[in-house]
C-alpha positions in Angstrom: 256.8 160.1 111.4 259.5 161.6 113.5 262.5 159.6 114.6 265.1 160.6 117.2 268.5 159.3 116.5 271.3 158.7 118.9 274.4 160.8 118.3 276.2 157.7 116.9 273.3 156.9 114.5 273.2 160.6 113.4 276.9 160.5 112.7 276.5 157.4 110.6 273.6 159.0 108.7 275.7 162.0 107.9 278.6 159.8 106.8 276.3 157.8 104.5 274.3 160.8 103.2 277.0 161.6 100.6 275.2 159.0 98.5 271.9 160.8 98.7 269.6 162.6 101.1 269.2 161.3 104.7 265.7 160.1 103.8 267.1 158.1 100.9 269.8 156.5 103.1 267.2 155.5 105.7 264.8 154.1 103.1 267.7 152.0 101.5 268.7 150.8 105.0 265.1 149.7 105.8 264.7 148.0 102.4 268.0 146.0 103.0 266.8 145.1 106.5 263.4 143.9 105.2 265.2 141.8 102.5 267.4 140.1 105.2 264.3 139.2 107.3 261.9 137.3 105.0 259.1 137.3 107.6 259.0 141.1 107.4 259.4 141.4 103.7 256.3 139.3 102.8 253.0 138.7 104.5 252.3 135.0 105.2 249.2 133.4 104.1 247.0 131.9 106.7 248.1 128.4 105.6 251.8 129.4 105.9 251.2 130.9 109.4 249.4 127.7 110.6 252.3 125.5 109.2 254.9 127.7 110.9 253.0 127.4 114.3 252.8 123.7 113.8 256.6 123.5 113.2 257.3 125.6 116.3 255.0 123.4 118.4 256.6 120.1 117.5 258.4 118.6 120.5 257.3 121.3 123.0 256.3 119.8 126.3 255.6 121.3 129.7 256.9 118.9 132.3 256.5 115.9 130.1 253.0 116.9 129.1 252.4 117.9 125.4 250.4 121.0 124.5 247.9 118.7 122.7 247.4 116.7 126.0 246.8 119.9 127.9 244.3 121.1 125.3 242.5 117.7 125.4 242.5 117.8 129.2 241.0 121.4 129.1 238.2 120.3 126.9 236.9 117.9 129.6 235.9 120.9 131.8 
């Protein structure tokens, strides 16, 4: 993979590279980012994904009509 860095990012990489090669710096930065964002650091099971969708749907309406009501209405046709 080839990545093009902005001048600012390249300067940061050179400043941090004293602790290792540029590749090592980028790898450590990506590992840290993944650790801060749990969704990226581990794959969800199907059950976890379904539960997350259910949590996100709670209370969502479209003009006072719930998603469930819209689905039920769509099944009539």
